[in-house]
C-alpha positions as CSV (number, residue, x, y, z in Angstrom):
1,M,-0.1,0.1,-0.1
2,R,1.3,3.6,-0.8
3,E,1.5,6.4,1.9
4,L,-1.4,8.9,1.6
5,K,-0.2,12.6,1.4
6,V,-2.1,14.9,3.3
7,N,-1.4,19.2,3.3
8,I,-1.7,20.2,6.9
9,L,-3.1,23.7,7.1
10,G,-0.4,24.9,9.6
11,P,-0.3,24.3,13.4
12,V,-3.3,23.8,15.5
13,H,-4.4,26.3,18.1
14,L,-7.3,26.7,20.5
15,P,-9.3,29.8,19.7
16,E,-9.3,32.7,21.4
17,L,-12.2,32.2,24.3
18,P,-14.7,35.0,24.9
19,R,-14.7,36.4,28.2
20,E,-17.7,34.4,29.5
21,F,-15.2,31.3,29.1
22,Q,-12.2,32.7,31.1
23,D,-13.3,31.1,34.1
24,T,-13.1,27.4,32.7
25,M,-9.5,27.8,32.6
26,V,-6.4,27.6,34.9
27,K,-4.3,29.6,32.4
28,F,-4.7,29.4,28.6
29,G,-5.3,26.3,27.5
30,V,-5.6,24.3,30.5
31,F,-8.9,23.4,31.6
32,R,-10.9,23.1,34.9
33,V,-13.8,21.0,35.9
34,F,-17.1,21.9,36.9
35,I,-18.8,20.4,39.6
36,G,-22.5,21.6,40.7
37,G,-21.8,25.6,40.0
38,S,-18.1,25.9,40.5
39,W,-14.9,25.7,38.2
40,I,-12.4,23.4,40.0
41,D,-8.6,22.9,39.7
42,F,-7.5,19.7,41.4
43,G,-3.8,20.6,40.0
44,S,-3.1,17.2,38.1
45,Y,-3.2,17.4,34.2
46,M,-3.7,15.3,31.1
47,P,-2.7,16.1,27.6
48,V,-5.3,16.6,24.6
49,K,-3.9,15.9,21.0
50,S,-5.5,17.4,18.2
51,P,-6.0,14.5,15.3
52,V,-5.4,17.1,12.8
53,N,-1.8,16.7,13.5
54,N,-1.3,14.5,16.1
55,E,0.3,17.2,18.7
56,V,-0.8,18.3,22.1
57,F,-2.8,21.5,21.7
58,V,-4.4,21.8,25.2
59,Y,-4.7,20.2,28.8
60,V,-7.5,19.2,30.9
61,N,-7.5,18.1,34.5
62,K,-6.8,14.3,35.5
63,L,-9.3,13.7,38.0
64,E,-8.8,10.7,40.5
65,P,-11.9,8.6,41.8
66,E,-12.1,10.2,45.0
67,H,-12.6,13.6,43.2
68,V,-15.6,11.7,41.1
69,D,-17.1,10.4,44.4
70,A,-17.2,14.1,45.6
71,A,-18.9,15.1,42.6
72,V,-21.5,12.5,42.9
73,E,-22.1,13.2,46.6
74,K,-22.3,17.1,45.6
75,L,-24.9,16.3,43.0
76,H,-27.0,14.0,45.0
77,S,-27.3,16.8,47.5
78,S,-28.8,19.0,44.9
79,W,-31.3,16.6,43.8
80,W,-34.4,17.8,46.1
81,S,-33.9,21.2,44.7
82,L,-34.1,20.1,41.2
83,K,-37.1,18.4,41.7
84,G,-38.8,21.3,43.3
85,I,-38.6,23.2,39.8
86,P,-41.3,22.3,37.8
87,A,-40.6,20.4,34.6
88,H,-41.8,23.2,32.3
89,K,-39.7,25.8,33.8
90,R,-36.8,23.2,33.5
91,A,-37.7,23.0,29.9
92,D,-37.6,26.6,29.4
93,L,-33.9,26.8,31.2
94,I,-32.9,23.9,28.3
95,M,-34.1,26.3,25.8
96,K,-31.2,29.1,27.3
97,V,-28.8,26.0,26.6
98,A,-30.0,26.5,22.9
99,D,-29.6,30.1,22.9
100,F,-26.1,29.9,24.4
101,I,-24.9,27.3,21.7
102,S,-26.6,29.3,19.0
103,E,-24.5,32.7,20.1
104,Y,-21.0,31.1,20.1
105,R,-21.8,28.6,17.4
106,S,-18.4,29.2,15.6
107,L,-16.6,28.5,18.8
108,F,-18.2,25.1,19.1
109,R,-17.6,24.4,15.5
110,D,-14.1,25.2,15.6
111,V,-13.6,23.1,18.9
112,L,-15.1,19.9,17.1
113,V,-13.0,20.4,14.4
114,L,-9.7,20.7,16.2
115,E,-10.3,18.6,18.9
116,G,-12.7,15.7,17.2
117,G,-11.1,16.1,13.5
118,K,-14.6,16.7,12.0
119,P,-14.5,18.6,8.7
120,M,-16.1,22.1,8.8
121,G,-19.5,21.2,7.7
122,E,-19.8,18.2,9.5
123,A,-19.3,20.3,12.7
124,E,-21.6,23.1,11.2
125,G,-24.2,20.2,11.3
126,E,-23.6,18.8,14.7
127,V,-23.9,22.3,16.2
128,Q,-27.2,23.2,14.6
129,S,-28.6,19.8,15.3
130,T,-27.6,20.1,19.0
131,I,-29.5,23.4,18.6
132,D,-32.7,22.1,16.8
133,R,-33.0,19.2,19.3
134,L,-32.7,21.6,22.3
135,R,-35.4,23.4,21.0
136,M,-37.7,20.8,20.6
137,I,-37.4,20.2,24.6
138,H,-40.8,20.9,25.4
139,Q,-42.2,18.1,23.4
140,D,-40.5,15.7,25.6
141,L,-42.7,17.0,28.6
142,G,-45.3,15.0,27.3
143,R,-43.4,11.9,28.3
144,L,-43.1,12.7,31.7
145,L,-47.0,13.3,32.2
146,D,-48.7,11.0,35.0
147,V,-50.7,8.1,33.9
148,G,-54.1,7.0,35.2
149,I,-55.0,3.6,35.3
150,P,-58.6,2.4,35.9
151,G,-58.8,-0.9,37.9
152,E,-62.1,-2.1,36.5
153,Y,-60.1,-4.6,34.1
154,G,-59.3,-6.8,37.2
155,A,-60.8,-8.5,39.8
156,G,-60.5,-6.9,43.4
157,T,-59.9,-3.5,42.1
158,E,-62.9,-2.8,40.2
159,N,-63.5,0.6,42.7
160,K,-59.7,1.7,42.3
161,Y,-58.3,4.0,40.2
162,A,-54.2,4.3,40.0
163,I,-52.4,7.1,39.0
164,V,-48.7,6.4,38.4
165,V,-46.4,9.4,39.0
166,R,-43.1,9.5,37.3
167,E,-40.3,10.4,39.3
168,P,-36.9,11.5,38.6
169,V,-34.3,8.5,39.6
170,G,-31.5,10.6,41.0
171,V,-27.9,11.2,39.4
172,V,-27.3,10.3,35.9
173,A,-24.1,9.3,34.9
174,A,-23.8,10.3,31.1
175,I,-20.8,8.8,29.4
176,A,-20.1,10.4,25.6
177,P,-18.0,9.0,22.6
178,F,-15.7,11.2,20.7
179,N,-17.5,10.8,17.4
180,Y,-20.8,13.0,18.4
181,P,-19.1,14.9,21.4
182,L,-21.7,18.0,21.4
183,F,-24.8,16.3,20.4
184,T,-24.9,13.1,22.1
185,P,-24.0,14.1,25.8
186,M,-25.9,17.3,25.2
187,V,-29.0,15.4,24.5
188,K,-28.4,13.0,27.2
189,A,-28.0,15.6,29.9
190,A,-30.8,17.8,28.7
191,T,-33.4,15.3,28.9
192,A,-32.1,13.9,31.9
193,L,-32.3,17.3,33.7
194,L,-35.9,18.2,32.2
195,A,-37.0,14.7,34.2
196,G,-35.6,16.2,37.4
197,N,-32.3,14.3,37.5
198,P,-28.7,15.9,38.2
199,V,-26.2,15.1,35.5
200,I,-22.5,14.1,35.8
201,L,-20.7,14.0,32.4
202,K,-17.9,12.1,31.5
203,P,-16.6,13.2,27.8
204,S,-14.4,10.9,25.8
205,S,-10.5,11.6,26.6
206,Y,-10.2,12.4,23.2
207,T,-12.7,15.1,23.2
208,P,-13.2,16.7,26.8
209,I,-13.1,20.5,25.7
210,M,-16.5,20.0,24.4
211,G,-17.6,18.6,27.8
212,V,-16.1,22.3,29.1
213,L,-18.2,24.2,26.5
214,I,-21.3,22.1,27.6
215,A,-20.9,22.3,31.1
216,K,-20.7,26.3,30.6
217,A,-23.8,26.5,28.5
218,F,-25.6,24.8,31.5
219,E,-24.2,27.1,33.7
220,Y,-25.3,29.9,31.8
221,A,-28.6,28.8,31.6
222,G,-28.9,28.6,35.4
223,L,-28.8,24.7,35.8
224,G,-25.1,24.5,36.8
225,N,-25.9,23.4,40.4
226,Y,-27.4,20.2,38.9
227,F,-24.3,19.7,36.5
228,A,-20.9,18.0,36.6
229,L,-17.8,17.7,34.4
230,V,-15.4,15.3,35.2
231,T,-12.1,14.6,32.9
232,G,-9.8,11.9,33.3
233,P,-9.1,8.2,32.2
234,G,-12.1,6.0,31.6
235,A,-10.5,3.0,33.1
236,S,-10.4,4.8,36.4
237,I,-13.0,7.8,36.6
238,G,-15.4,5.8,34.4
239,D,-15.3,2.7,36.9
240,A,-15.8,5.0,39.6
241,L,-18.7,6.7,38.2
242,V,-20.4,3.3,37.0
243,M,-20.0,1.7,40.5
244,H,-20.9,4.8,42.7
245,P,-23.8,4.0,45.0
246,L,-25.5,7.2,44.3
247,V,-25.3,7.1,40.7
248,R,-28.7,5.9,40.0
249,A,-28.6,5.6,36.3
250,I,-26.2,5.3,33.2
251,S,-26.4,6.6,30.1
252,L,-23.6,5.3,28.0
253,T,-22.5,5.7,24.1
254,G,-19.4,3.9,23.2
255,S,-18.2,0.5,21.9
256,T,-20.0,-2.8,22.6
257,E,-16.8,-3.9,24.8
258,T,-17.0,-0.7,27.1
259,G,-21.0,-1.5,27.4
260,L,-20.5,-5.1,28.2
261,R,-17.8,-3.7,31.1
262,V,-20.5,-1.4,32.1
263,L,-23.2,-3.8,32.2
264,R,-21.1,-6.2,34.8
265,M,-20.1,-3.3,37.0
266,A,-23.3,-1.5,37.3
267,G,-25.4,-3.5,39.3
268,L,-28.9,-2.8,39.5
269,K,-28.8,0.7,38.2
270,K,-31.0,1.8,35.5
271,L,-29.0,1.5,31.9
272,Q,-29.3,3.1,28.7
273,L,-26.8,1.7,26.4
274,E,-26.0,2.5,22.7
275,L,-23.2,0.5,21.5
276,G,-21.6,-0.9,18.3
277,G,-22.7,-1.8,14.8
278,K,-21.5,-3.7,11.6
279,A,-24.5,-2.6,9.5
280,P,-24.7,-4.4,6.1
281,A,-25.7,-3.0,3.0
282,I,-27.5,-5.9,0.8
283,V,-27.7,-5.0,-3.3
284,L,-30.3,-6.9,-4.7
285,E,-30.4,-8.0,-8.5
286,D,-32.9,-5.6,-9.3
287,A,-31.4,-2.6,-7.3
288,D,-30.9,0.8,-8.7
289,L,-27.2,0.3,-9.0
290,R,-26.1,3.8,-9.3
291,L,-28.6,5.0,-6.0
292,A,-27.1,2.0,-4.3
293,A,-23.3,3.0,-4.8
294,N,-24.2,6.8,-4.0
295,K,-26.1,6.1,-0.6
296,I,-23.7,3.2,0.1
297,A,-20.6,5.7,-0.3
298,T,-22.1,8.4,1.8
299,G,-23.2,6.2,4.6
300,S,-19.6,4.3,4.7
301,L,-17.5,7.0,4.7
302,R,-19.5,10.0,6.1
303,L,-17.4,11.3,9.4
304,S,-14.6,8.6,8.2
305,G,-16.6,5.8,8.9
306,Q,-16.6,6.7,12.7
307,R,-20.3,6.2,13.2
308,C,-22.3,3.4,15.0
309,D,-24.8,3.4,12.2
310,A,-22.0,3.3,9.4
311,I,-22.4,0.9,6.7
312,S,-19.5,-1.4,7.0
313,R,-20.3,-4.2,5.0
314,V,-21.8,-4.5,1.5
315,I,-23.3,-7.9,0.5
316,V,-24.2,-7.9,-2.8
317,L,-25.2,-10.4,-5.5
318,D,-22.9,-12.0,-7.8
319,S,-25.0,-11.1,-10.8
320,V,-24.8,-7.4,-10.5
321,A,-21.4,-7.3,-8.3
322,D,-19.2,-6.1,-11.3
323,E,-21.2,-3.2,-12.6
324,F,-22.0,-2.2,-8.6
325,V,-18.5,-2.3,-7.8
326,E,-17.3,-0.1,-10.6
327,L,-19.8,2.4,-10.1
328,L,-19.0,2.5,-6.3
329,I,-15.3,3.5,-6.9
330,K,-16.2,6.3,-9.0
331,E,-18.3,7.6,-6.3
332,V,-15.7,6.9,-3.6
333,E,-13.2,8.9,-5.9
334,G,-15.1,12.0,-4.8
335,W,-14.3,11.5,-1.2
336,V,-11.0,13.4,-0.7
337,V,-9.4,12.9,2.9
338,G,-7.6,16.1,4.2
339,D,-7.2,18.7,6.9
340,P,-10.5,19.1,8.2
341,R,-9.9,22.7,8.0
342,D,-9.9,22.8,4.4
343,P,-13.3,23.1,2.5
344,K,-12.6,21.1,-0.2
345,A,-11.7,17.7,2.2
346,A,-14.8,15.7,2.4
347,M,-13.1,13.3,5.2
348,G,-10.9,14.3,8.0
349,P,-8.5,12.2,10.2
350,L,-9.4,9.3,12.5
351,I,-9.4,10.1,16.1
352,S,-6.0,8.8,16.4
353,I,-3.0,6.9,15.1
354,N,-4.1,3.9,17.1
355,A,-7.3,3.9,15.2
356,V,-5.7,4.3,11.7
357,E,-3.6,1.4,12.7
358,R,-6.1,-0.8,13.7
359,V,-8.1,0.0,10.3
360,H,-5.0,-0.6,8.5
361,S,-4.3,-3.7,9.8
362,M,-7.9,-5.0,9.4
363,V,-7.7,-4.0,5.5
364,D,-4.1,-6.3,5.6
365,D,-6.0,-9.2,7.0
366,A,-9.1,-9.1,4.2
367,L,-6.1,-9.1,1.6
368,V,-4.3,-11.9,3.3
369,K,-7.8,-14.0,3.2
370,G,-8.2,-13.1,-0.4
371,G,-9.4,-9.6,-0.6
372,K,-8.7,-7.8,-3.5
373,L,-7.7,-3.7,-3.0
374,V,-9.6,-1.9,-5.6
375,H,-9.4,1.6,-4.5
376,G,-7.7,3.5,-1.8
377,G,-5.7,2.0,1.2
378,G,-3.2,4.7,1.6
379,Y,-2.5,6.0,5.1
380,W,-0.6,8.5,7.0
381,L,-0.3,10.0,10.7
382,T,-4.0,10.2,11.6
383,Y,-5.6,9.8,8.3
384,H,-6.6,6.8,6.4
385,E,-7.9,7.2,2.6
386,A,-11.4,6.1,1.5
387,T,-10.7,2.3,0.8
388,V,-12.9,-0.7,-1.0
389,V,-12.1,-4.0,-0.6
390,D,-13.5,-6.5,-3.0
391,H,-14.2,-10.2,-2.7
392,V,-13.8,-9.9,1.2
393,D,-13.9,-13.4,2.9
394,R,-16.8,-14.0,5.3
395,R,-14.0,-14.6,8.1
396,A,-12.0,-11.5,7.5
397,R,-11.8,-8.8,10.2
398,L,-13.4,-6.7,8.0
399,A,-16.5,-8.8,7.4
400,V,-17.1,-9.3,11.4
401,E,-15.6,-6.5,13.4
402,E,-16.8,-3.2,13.7
403,T,-14.3,-1.1,11.4
404,F,-15.0,2.5,12.8
405,G,-13.1,3.7,9.6
406,P,-13.3,4.7,5.6
407,V,-13.4,1.1,4.4
408,I,-16.0,-0.5,2.5
409,P,-15.5,-4.5,2.2
410,I,-17.7,-6.0,-0.7
411,I,-18.8,-9.6,0.1
412,R,-20.3,-11.2,-3.0
413,V,-22.9,-13.8,-2.5
414,R,-25.1,-16.4,-4.9
415,D,-28.5,-15.6,-3.8
416,V,-30.6,-13.7,-1.4
417,D,-30.8,-16.6,1.0
418,E,-27.0,-16.3,1.3
419,A,-27.3,-12.8,1.7
420,I,-29.6,-13.4,4.7
421,E,-27.2,-15.6,6.2
422,V,-24.1,-13.3,5.6
423,A,-25.9,-10.3,7.3
424,N,-26.8,-12.4,10.3
425,E,-23.6,-13.9,11.1
426,V,-21.9,-11.0,13.3
427,R,-22.8,-10.2,16.7
428,Y,-24.3,-6.7,15.8
429,G,-27.5,-5.9,15.7
430,L,-27.9,-2.2,15.4
431,D,-28.9,-1.0,11.7
432,A,-29.0,-2.3,7.7
433,A,-29.9,-1.2,4.7
434,V,-31.6,-3.0,1.8
435,F,-31.5,-2.0,-1.9
436,G,-33.8,-3.2,-4.4
437,K,-37.3,-2.5,-6.2
438,D,-39.4,-5.6,-5.7
439,I,-41.4,-5.1,-2.5
440,D,-42.0,-8.9,-1.7
441,T,-38.3,-9.4,-1.6
442,L,-37.3,-6.3,0.4
443,W,-40.0,-7.5,3.0
444,R,-38.8,-10.9,3.0
445,V,-35.0,-9.3,3.7
446,A,-35.9,-7.0,6.3
447,R,-37.9,-9.4,8.4
448,S,-35.0,-11.9,8.3
449,I,-32.2,-9.8,9.1
450,E,-31.6,-9.8,13.0
451,V,-31.3,-5.7,13.4
452,G,-33.3,-3.1,14.9
453,E,-33.8,-0.8,12.0
454,I,-34.0,-1.5,8.3
455,T,-33.3,1.5,6.0
456,I,-35.0,0.7,2.1
457,N,-33.0,2.2,-0.7
458,D,-30.9,4.5,1.7
459,F,-28.2,4.5,4.4
460,P,-29.4,4.2,8.1
461,R,-29.0,7.7,10.3
462,H,-30.0,8.5,13.5
463,G,-31.1,12.1,12.9
464,L,-32.4,14.0,15.9
465,G,-33.0,11.2,18.2
466,L,-36.8,11.9,17.9
467,F,-37.5,9.1,15.3
468,P,-36.8,5.7,16.5
469,F,-33.5,4.2,15.8
470,G,-31.7,1.1,16.3
471,G,-34.7,-1.3,17.4
């Protein structure tokens, strides 16, 4: 494989922060944590690298488990105060969070680019989606309403009427991923606060500065007493959060391995886990191949494939495979990788060098097992070229492991039955896409694939989270 050439547009520097953000820093580029209304410096720091050039550009507090314990206890003590605020007023406060993000949208966008490696357009889209979702928060009030249940349907309760009251559970730990470091934790926190639950946020160690901006937004809105931001290694402070007896619920978006670890440690806590995926795209004989190639390229390569709902294997019938692969390569050629600050870059870097090395090793494994590299394969530093590997063996890592990178493996099959069999032989079951025209075949395939969400003639996407996704 050839080495990729990427033009880095100069050093990475933290943008000058507005006056409203000055109390978030010990000094410029060294950030405090936020606990129940106060910005705190514990005096120990860890570096944060930008994936743009793989160099350190800021530092954040490195907390220990005892700091997490104190943060949880402080939030727990605020619980009754938060419960005392009527839900509609909590919704009004969350609307102020949206206003704050809107006012400083360029700062939020730039941090997404520099800290997370998102192309400018993707970063702007995440900021706008976050604002849009928060401004819909009053719609969530209906989910909090009390429910009345008449007793006339069971013997012995004919003259009774039950009122089911939805009560907040207590401190919620929100554990966030690096790929959507604004939208995902913001929605976790906003909905939990709306329901009357204090929130402690553990951002990804790759993208902790966005957590600082989120904390400042909640402080501005008047919800700071009920919010905490903790930064540090996930293996220590993440475990401390998960096991703390006063943490009553955990909302995690992350890898399947992390989810299983949380499941083992959490005990009887309420859990909301959104984990990995290995979405297949099945291309049937009667599919519009040009449409399928376009949608599959986008669904595979957007955000450099670092999405749980990314298409990460293409199962195509032999009879149309050659034509489809040719069309797919033409689509993929337009996905140019580069510095995410460059408007011409369709894809930015992966989150780390380790991520690139992992993806490259998966491509190598597929080639050793008989796969054919038909496009791309180049990589350098944190950047990996959009890549297509044809004739991928069903046992290859590219066929069965979550890729989280810009690689499209093509698995050729004889017929629809084999396509269904291949789709179902991985441990993941989040999303899938099917391309075709015959409604009976589409329905049969959709009902036979063991995933939560099926998208027909398009790529899976989760949108604002109001529409069901993932099953």
